[in-house]
N, C-alpha and C positions, 0 to 999 in steps of 0.2 A: 951531400944530398942537395938538391937544388929546390927552389922555392917552390915550384910546381909540386915537387916530390913530398915536400913538407905540407904543403896546404891539403895536399890529398891523404897523408898520414892523419893530420889533424881530424880532418874529415871523416875518415874511418874509424877514427878513435872514438869521436862523438856518438858514432851510429853504433857501436860496439857498447859504450857506456850506457846509453839509453837501452839497448836490448838486455844488459847484465842487471839494470836495475829492476825491468820488469821481471825478470827469472827472479830476481832475489824476493820480490814483494807476492808473486803469483804462483810460482812454481814449487817452492819450497826445497829446490835442488841447488840453493847456494847459501852457504853458512847460516847453520842452526837448524835446518830441514825443517823449516815452516810447511804445514800441509794443511790446506783448506780443503773444507768437504766438498765445495763447488766455486769453480771460477765464475766471476760475475762480470759480463762485457757489457758496457755501457756504450750505447750508439747515440749521436748527436747527428739530427738532421733538419736542416731547413726546410719548413713546408707551409706553404700561405702566408710567409712574410713572418714567420716565427719559428723560433729554434724548439724542436721537440727531441726529448731525452727519453729514452728507454733503456733498462736494463734485462739481461738474459742471462740465465745460468747455463753453462757448458758442461755437458756430461763429463763424468770422469775419462772415458775413453777418449773424448774429442779433445779434452784437455793434455792428455798424453801424446797426442799427434800434435797438437799445436806446439808443446814443449820440445818435441823431438826436431820440429820445422825449425825453430828459433835458435835450437843449439847446433843445427846444421849451418844456420846463416852465420851466426857467430865464430865457427870454425872458419868458414870461408871468409870472413872478414879480416880476422886476424891472419890468416894465410897472406890475402892481399897486402895488408899492412905491412907485414912481415919480410915481404918481397921487396917493397919500396926500399 
């Protein structure tokens, strides 16, 4: 494996770990089947010189779509890493 391939593999592994961590805490589909009644998304934006933070609840149907999308991304990242 070349240095470039190793660097790319490490970057992909870091992305995979972040998404796995998100799935562990938010989806309930990793280790232990935690399931929360509603996911809360926190958004931070800079507005007029200050940072404003808001939280939004996601409906369950939208949560399922997000989970499927993240699982597809995880599969793609893992396949890309394995091909290196």
